[in-house]
N, CA, C and O atoms as CSV, one atom per row, in Angstrom:
chain,resi,resn,atom,element,x,y,z
A,1,MET,N,N,86.572,254.271,261.072
A,1,MET,CA,C,86.130,253.022,260.487
A,1,MET,C,C,86.728,252.895,259.088
A,1,MET,O,O,86.659,253.827,258.287
A,2,LYS,N,N,87.302,251.754,258.807
A,2,LYS,CA,C,87.917,251.515,257.508
A,2,LYS,C,C,86.903,250.901,256.556
A,2,LYS,O,O,86.087,250.060,256.935
A,3,THR,N,N,86.979,251.343,255.319
A,3,THR,CA,C,86.102,250.799,254.286
A,3,THR,C,C,86.876,249.770,253.476
A,3,THR,O,O,87.985,250.041,253.015
A,4,ALA,N,N,86.300,248.611,253.307
A,4,ALA,CA,C,86.960,247.566,252.514
A,4,ALA,C,C,86.894,247.936,251.042
A,4,ALA,O,O,85.873,248.412,250.545
A,5,VAL,N,N,87.993,247.709,250.365
A,5,VAL,CA,C,88.061,247.976,248.931
A,5,VAL,C,C,88.076,246.641,248.217
A,5,VAL,O,O,88.898,245.775,248.513
A,6,LYS,N,N,87.170,246.481,247.283
A,6,LYS,CA,C,87.122,245.237,246.520
A,6,LYS,C,C,87.887,245.440,245.219
A,6,LYS,O,O,87.585,246.346,244.442
A,7,HIS,N,N,88.876,244.590,244.993
A,7,HIS,CA,C,89.666,244.652,243.776
A,7,HIS,C,C,89.229,243.553,242.822
A,7,HIS,O,O,89.015,242.409,243.221
A,8,GLU,N,N,89.103,243.921,241.568
A,8,GLU,CA,C,88.838,242.913,240.551
A,8,GLU,C,C,90.119,242.127,240.323
A,8,GLU,O,O,91.205,242.708,240.331
A,9,PRO,N,N,90.017,240.807,240.117
A,9,PRO,CA,C,91.234,240.033,239.869
A,9,PRO,C,C,91.899,240.463,238.569
A,9,PRO,O,O,91.229,240.818,237.600
A,10,HIS,N,N,93.217,240.426,238.566
A,10,HIS,CA,C,93.978,240.703,237.345
A,10,HIS,C,C,93.634,239.614,236.342
A,10,HIS,O,O,93.425,238.465,236.732
A,11,ALA,N,N,93.571,239.946,235.068
A,11,ALA,CA,C,93.206,238.972,234.035
A,11,ALA,C,C,94.107,237.748,234.081
A,11,ALA,O,O,93.654,236.641,233.789
A,12,ASP,N,N,95.370,237.924,234.442
A,12,ASP,CA,C,96.294,236.794,234.483
A,12,ASP,C,C,96.026,235.864,235.661
A,12,ASP,O,O,96.453,234.709,235.638
A,13,ASP,N,N,95.329,236.342,236.692
A,13,ASP,CA,C,95.097,235.530,237.881
A,13,ASP,C,C,94.229,234.316,237.597
A,13,ASP,O,O,94.344,233.307,238.293
A,14,SER,N,N,93.370,234.387,236.602
A,14,SER,CA,C,92.495,233.263,236.281
A,14,SER,C,C,92.929,232.564,235.003
A,14,SER,O,O,92.199,231.729,234.469
A,15,SER,N,N,94.089,232.894,234.523
A,15,SER,CA,C,94.607,232.343,233.276
A,15,SER,C,C,95.505,231.154,233.563
A,15,SER,O,O,96.149,231.105,234.610
A,16,PRO,N,N,95.558,230.175,232.631
A,16,PRO,CA,C,96.487,229.070,232.815
A,16,PRO,C,C,97.942,229.507,232.654
A,16,PRO,O,O,98.862,228.764,232.996
A,17,VAL,N,N,98.141,230.709,232.133
A,17,VAL,CA,C,99.492,231.247,231.963
A,17,VAL,C,C,99.853,231.994,233.239
A,17,VAL,O,O,99.070,232.818,233.714
A,18,PRO,N,N,101.025,231.719,233.800
A,18,PRO,CA,C,101.401,232.435,235.017
A,18,PRO,C,C,101.507,233.937,234.769
A,18,PRO,O,O,101.641,234.380,233.629
A,19,TYR,N,N,101.446,234.699,235.830
A,19,TYR,CA,C,101.578,236.139,235.709
A,19,TYR,C,C,102.948,236.455,235.121
A,19,TYR,O,O,103.966,235.987,235.631
A,20,LEU,N,N,102.977,237.227,234.075
A,20,LEU,CA,C,104.213,237.551,233.371
A,20,LEU,C,C,104.492,239.039,233.467
A,20,LEU,O,O,103.573,239.857,233.483
A,21,ARG,N,N,105.771,239.381,233.532
A,21,ARG,CA,C,106.186,240.780,233.599
A,21,ARG,C,C,106.824,241.184,232.275
A,21,ARG,O,O,107.550,240.397,231.669
A,22,ILE,N,N,106.558,242.390,231.831
A,22,ILE,CA,C,107.193,242.921,230.629
A,22,ILE,C,C,108.710,242.829,230.821
A,22,ILE,O,O,109.238,243.231,231.858
A,23,GLY,N,N,109.395,242.301,229.823
A,23,GLY,CA,C,110.845,242.153,229.884
A,23,GLY,C,C,111.316,240.814,230.419
A,23,GLY,O,O,112.499,240.485,230.325
A,24,GLN,N,N,110.392,240.034,230.985
A,24,GLN,CA,C,110.749,238.717,231.517
A,24,GLN,C,C,111.075,237.763,230.370
A,24,GLN,O,O,110.403,237.779,229.339
A,25,LEU,N,N,112.102,236.934,230.544
A,25,LEU,CA,C,112.409,235.914,229.547
A,25,LEU,C,C,111.462,234.737,229.732
A,25,LEU,O,O,111.281,234.243,230.845
A,26,ILE,N,N,110.859,234.292,228.633
A,26,ILE,CA,C,109.970,233.136,228.658
A,26,ILE,C,C,110.363,232.191,227.528
A,26,ILE,O,O,110.975,232.601,226.541
A,27,SER,N,N,110.006,230.934,227.688
A,27,SER,CA,C,110.228,229.935,226.646
A,27,SER,C,C,108.889,229.562,226.035
A,27,SER,O,O,107.916,229.309,226.745
A,28,LEU,N,N,108.852,229.530,224.713
A,28,LEU,CA,C,107.653,229.134,223.984
A,28,LEU,C,C,107.974,227.904,223.148
A,28,LEU,O,O,109.096,227.749,222.665
A,29,VAL,N,N,106.985,227.027,222.980
A,29,VAL,CA,C,107.168,225.815,222.182
A,29,VAL,C,C,106.075,225.743,221.120
A,29,VAL,O,O,104.926,226.114,221.360
A,30,HIS,N,N,106.457,225.262,219.951
A,30,HIS,CA,C,105.534,225.054,218.830
A,30,HIS,C,C,105.684,223.605,218.383
A,30,HIS,O,O,106.790,223.165,218.070
A,31,TRP,N,N,104.580,222.860,218.350
A,31,TRP,CA,C,104.584,221.466,217.902
A,31,TRP,C,C,104.050,221.397,216.486
A,31,TRP,O,O,103.116,222.112,216.121
A,32,ASP,N,N,104.662,220.518,215.684
A,32,ASP,CA,C,104.243,220.353,214.289
A,32,ASP,C,C,104.394,218.885,213.910
A,32,ASP,O,O,105.342,218.221,214.331
A,33,ARG,N,N,103.466,218.389,213.124
A,33,ARG,CA,C,103.534,217.004,212.654
A,33,ARG,C,C,104.190,217.002,211.284
A,33,ARG,O,O,103.695,217.630,210.348
A,34,VAL,N,N,105.323,216.284,211.170
A,34,VAL,CA,C,106.092,216.222,209.931
A,34,VAL,C,C,106.304,214.756,209.577
A,34,VAL,O,O,106.916,214.007,210.338
A,35,ALA,N,N,105.795,214.351,208.416
A,35,ALA,CA,C,105.954,212.967,207.940
A,35,ALA,C,C,105.547,211.953,209.006
A,35,ALA,O,O,106.215,210.934,209.185
A,36,GLY,N,N,104.452,212.231,209.711
A,36,GLY,CA,C,103.931,211.303,210.707
A,36,GLY,C,C,104.588,211.390,212.075
A,36,GLY,O,O,104.149,210.718,213.009
A,37,ASP,N,N,105.623,212.197,212.214
A,37,ASP,CA,C,106.312,212.357,213.495
A,37,ASP,C,C,106.077,213.759,214.045
A,37,ASP,O,O,105.934,214.720,213.289
A,38,TRP,N,N,106.040,213.863,215.370
A,38,TRP,CA,C,105.907,215.161,216.012
A,38,TRP,C,C,107.281,215.796,216.178
A,38,TRP,O,O,108.211,215.164,216.679
A,39,LYS,N,N,107.398,217.037,215.758
A,39,LYS,CA,C,108.626,217.823,215.893
A,39,LYS,C,C,108.278,219.091,216.669
A,39,LYS,O,O,107.143,219.566,216.621
A,40,TYR,N,N,109.242,219.622,217.370
A,40,TYR,CA,C,108.983,220.858,218.106
A,40,TYR,C,C,110.069,221.887,217.846
A,40,TYR,O,O,111.207,221.557,217.512
A,41,THR,N,N,109.682,223.133,218.011
A,41,THR,CA,C,110.588,224.270,217.928
A,41,THR,C,C,110.412,225.060,219.213
A,41,THR,O,O,109.286,225.270,219.665
A,42,THR,N,N,111.508,225.496,219.801
A,42,THR,CA,C,111.421,226.317,221.003
A,42,THR,C,C,112.059,227.675,220.750
A,42,THR,O,O,112.978,227.812,219.943
A,43,LEU,N,N,111.551,228.661,221.452
A,43,LEU,CA,C,112.102,230.014,221.395
A,43,LEU,C,C,112.256,230.542,222.812
A,43,LEU,O,O,111.353,230.392,223.635
A,44,LEU,N,N,113.387,231.154,223.094
A,44,LEU,CA,C,113.571,231.914,224.322
A,44,LEU,C,C,113.420,233.372,223.927
A,44,LEU,O,O,114.208,233.895,223.139
A,45,VAL,N,N,112.398,234.032,224.482
A,45,VAL,CA,C,112.051,235.385,224.052
A,45,VAL,C,C,111.821,236.284,225.263
A,45,VAL,O,O,111.655,235.810,226.387
A,46,GLU,N,N,111.816,237.575,225.013
A,46,GLU,CA,C,111.487,238.567,226.028
A,46,GLU,C,C,110.004,238.888,225.904
A,46,GLU,O,O,109.534,239.300,224.844
A,47,TYR,N,N,109.278,238.698,226.990
A,47,TYR,CA,C,107.838,238.942,226.999
A,47,TYR,C,C,107.549,240.433,226.876
A,47,TYR,O,O,108.111,241.247,227.609
A,48,ALA,N,N,106.655,240.788,225.930
A,48,ALA,CA,C,106.282,242.191,225.728
A,48,ALA,C,C,104.780,242.406,225.879
A,48,ALA,O,O,104.315,243.545,225.837
A,49,GLY,N,N,104.014,241.331,226.054
A,49,GLY,CA,C,102.573,241.444,226.235
A,49,GLY,C,C,101.845,240.337,225.498
A,49,GLY,O,O,102.451,239.519,224.806
A,50,ARG,N,N,100.518,240.332,225.665
A,50,ARG,CA,C,99.695,239.343,224.969
A,50,ARG,C,C,98.247,239.777,224.998
A,50,ARG,O,O,97.843,240.625,225.795
A,51,ASP,N,N,97.479,239.178,224.115
A,51,ASP,CA,C,96.031,239.300,224.160
A,51,ASP,C,C,95.489,237.880,224.026
A,51,ASP,O,O,96.244,236.919,224.176
A,52,ASP,N,N,94.213,237.730,223.750
A,52,ASP,CA,C,93.635,236.390,223.669
A,52,ASP,C,C,94.178,235.565,222.510
A,52,ASP,O,O,94.129,234.336,222.559
A,53,GLN,N,N,94.689,236.207,221.479
A,53,GLN,CA,C,95.134,235.486,220.289
A,53,GLN,C,C,96.646,235.488,220.068
A,53,GLN,O,O,97.153,234.619,219.359
A,54,HIS,N,N,97.377,236.432,220.652
A,54,HIS,CA,C,98.780,236.604,220.277
A,54,HIS,C,C,99.713,236.791,221.467
A,54,HIS,O,O,99.329,237.330,222.505
A,55,TRP,N,N,100.947,236.332,221.288
A,55,TRP,CA,C,102.061,236.684,222.150
A,55,TRP,C,C,102.782,237.845,221.479
A,55,TRP,O,O,103.011,237.801,220.270
A,56,ASN,N,N,103.136,238.858,222.211
A,56,ASN,CA,C,103.985,239.946,221.721
A,56,ASN,C,C,105.321,239.779,222.431
A,56,ASN,O,O,105.404,239.893,223.654
A,57,VAL,N,N,106.362,239.508,221.653
A,57,VAL,CA,C,107.662,239.188,222.225
A,57,VAL,C,C,108.766,239.913,221.469
A,57,VAL,O,O,108.546,240.467,220.392
A,58,VAL,N,N,109.955,239.896,222.056
A,58,VAL,CA,C,111.141,240.457,221.414
A,58,VAL,C,C,112.198,239.360,221.397
A,58,VAL,O,O,112.465,238.731,222.421
A,59,THR,N,N,112.792,239.136,220.240
A,59,THR,CA,C,113.888,238.183,220.123
A,59,THR,C,C,114.949,238.760,219.198
A,59,THR,O,O,114.643,239.245,218.109
A,60,HIS,N,N,116.191,238.702,219.642
A,60,HIS,CA,C,117.317,239.271,218.886
A,60,HIS,C,C,117.058,240.728,218.509
A,60,HIS,O,O,117.439,241.171,217.426
A,61,GLY,N,N,116.403,241.475,219.412
A,61,GLY,CA,C,116.134,242.887,219.190
A,61,GLY,C,C,114.972,243.187,218.258
A,61,GLY,O,O,114.696,244.351,217.969
A,62,GLN,N,N,114.290,242.155,217.784
A,62,GLN,CA,C,113.174,242.329,216.848
A,62,GLN,C,C,111.845,242.008,217.529
A,62,GLN,O,O,111.725,240.996,218.220
A,63,ASN,N,N,110.851,242.870,217.334
A,63,ASN,CA,C,109.505,242.596,217.831
A,63,ASN,C,C,108.862,241.516,216.978
A,63,ASN,O,O,108.988,241.516,215.753
A,64,MET,N,N,108.168,240.594,217.642
A,64,MET,CA,C,107.457,239.525,216.941
A,64,MET,C,C,106.073,239.366,217.551
A,64,MET,O,O,105.878,239.610,218.741
A,65,THR,N,N,105.126,238.959,216.739
A,65,THR,CA,C,103.799,238.587,217.200
A,65,THR,C,C,103.585,237.136,216.804
A,65,THR,O,O,103.654,236.785,215.626
A,66,LEU,N,N,103.320,236.288,217.810
A,66,LEU,CA,C,103.139,234.860,217.576
A,66,LEU,C,C,101.724,234.457,217.957
A,66,LEU,O,O,101.171,234.973,218.928
A,67,ASP,N,N,101.145,233.556,217.213
A,67,ASP,CA,C,99.787,233.067,217.441
A,67,ASP,C,C,99.769,232.168,218.676
A,67,ASP,O,O,100.509,231.186,218.734
A,68,ARG,N,N,98.940,232.489,219.652
A,68,ARG,CA,C,98.872,231.689,220.881
A,68,ARG,C,C,98.269,230.318,220.638
A,68,ARG,O,O,98.469,229.417,221.452
A,69,ASP,N,N,97.533,230.127,219.543
A,69,ASP,CA,C,97.036,228.795,219.203
A,69,ASP,C,C,98.167,227.886,218.742
A,69,ASP,O,O,98.034,226.663,218.783
A,70,GLU,N,N,99.274,228.469,218.307
A,70,GLU,CA,C,100.399,227.687,217.791
A,70,GLU,C,C,101.587,227.630,218.746
A,70,GLU,O,O,102.380,226.689,218.682
A,71,TRP,N,N,101.725,228.611,219.623
A,71,TRP,CA,C,102.866,228.694,220.531
A,71,TRP,C,C,102.375,228.663,221.974
A,71,TRP,O,O,101.484,229.425,222.350
A,72,SER,N,N,102.965,227.769,222.787
A,72,SER,CA,C,102.586,227.626,224.193
A,72,SER,C,C,103.778,227.926,225.081
A,72,SER,O,O,104.925,227.671,224.714
A,73,ILE,N,N,103.493,228.471,226.253
A,73,ILE,CA,C,104.559,228.732,227.211
A,73,ILE,C,C,104.922,227.428,227.913
A,73,ILE,O,O,104.058,226.587,228.159
A,74,PHE,N,N,106.197,227.266,228.232
A,74,PHE,CA,C,106.622,226.123,229.034
A,74,PHE,C,C,107.797,226.536,229.900
A,74,PHE,O,O,108.492,227.510,229.610
A,75,ASN,N,N,108.008,225.776,230.973
A,75,ASN,CA,C,109.097,226.089,231.911
A,75,ASN,C,C,110.230,225.127,231.718
A,75,ASN,O,O,111.244,225.220,232.410
C-alpha cells in the first residue's frame, strides 16, 4: 500500500511573480514621475534570489539588491 505524501506549495507557486531560477535572465522596470511625466528605466539582470522586500540580482558582474516596491518584473 502506498502512502500519499503531501507537499507544501513552493512560495513562488502562490506569488504573482513566476517561478524563477537562479541564473535566469529577467527584466525589471522602475517607473518614476519626472516634471509631471512618467519615465521608466529597465534592467536586464541575472536573477540571484529575492525575499519579500528585495530582488537580489547580478548585472555586469556586480551583485545588486533592488527594492521590490520600486522594481517590478516584466516580460
